[in-house]
C-alpha positions in Angstrom: 6.9 -4.7 7.2 5.0 -7.3 5.0 4.5 -6.4 1.3 1.0 -5.2 0.4 0.7 -7.7 -2.3 3.0 -10.3 -4.0 3.0 -10.7 -7.7 4.9 -13.6 -9.3 6.6 -12.6 -12.5 8.7 -14.3 -15.2 10.9 -11.2 -16.0 13.4 -9.4 -13.9 12.1 -6.0 -15.3 8.7 -5.0 -14.3 6.3 -2.0 -14.1 4.2 -0.8 -11.2 1.4 1.7 -11.3 -0.1 0.8 -7.8 -4.0 0.3 -7.7 -6.4 1.5 -10.4 -8.0 4.8 -10.0 -7.3 7.2 -7.3 -5.1 4.9 -5.3 -2.5 4.6 -8.1 0.9 6.2 -8.2 3.2 7.2 -11.1 4.4 4.4 -13.3 7.7 3.0 -12.1 10.0 0.6 -13.8 11.8 -1.8 -11.6 14.8 -4.0 -12.4 15.5 -7.0 -10.0 19.1 -7.3 -11.3 20.5 -10.5 -9.8 17.8 -10.6 -7.1 14.7 -12.8 -7.0 12.3 -10.1 -5.8 11.8 -6.2 -5.6 9.4 -4.1 -3.7 7.8 -1.0 -5.2 9.0 2.0 -3.3 5.6 3.7 -3.6 3.1 1.0 -2.8 5.0 -1.8 -1.3 3.8 -4.4 -3.9 6.4 -7.1 -4.1 7.4 -8.6 -7.5 8.9 -12.0 -7.1 10.4 -14.3 -9.8 8.3 -17.4 -10.4 9.8 -20.7 -9.1 12.1 -22.2 -11.8 12.5 -18.9 -13.7 16.2 -18.0 -14.3 16.0 -14.5 -15.8 17.1 -12.9 -12.6 20.3 -14.8 -12.7 21.3 -12.9 -15.8 19.4 -14.3 -18.7 17.1 -12.2 -20.9 
């Protein structure tokens, strides 16, 4: 299944609240760890590390 939306980020820890208003979901904190992307378990939004960013490799 394809992600609903792809959001490029520069940090491996992200927050997702879904859509604004009635289509939202509880705030969830996601940590990519050593991966370059992670999908929200509620809405399917994908957070992907921007090209050239290295935080997912262990930097903070």
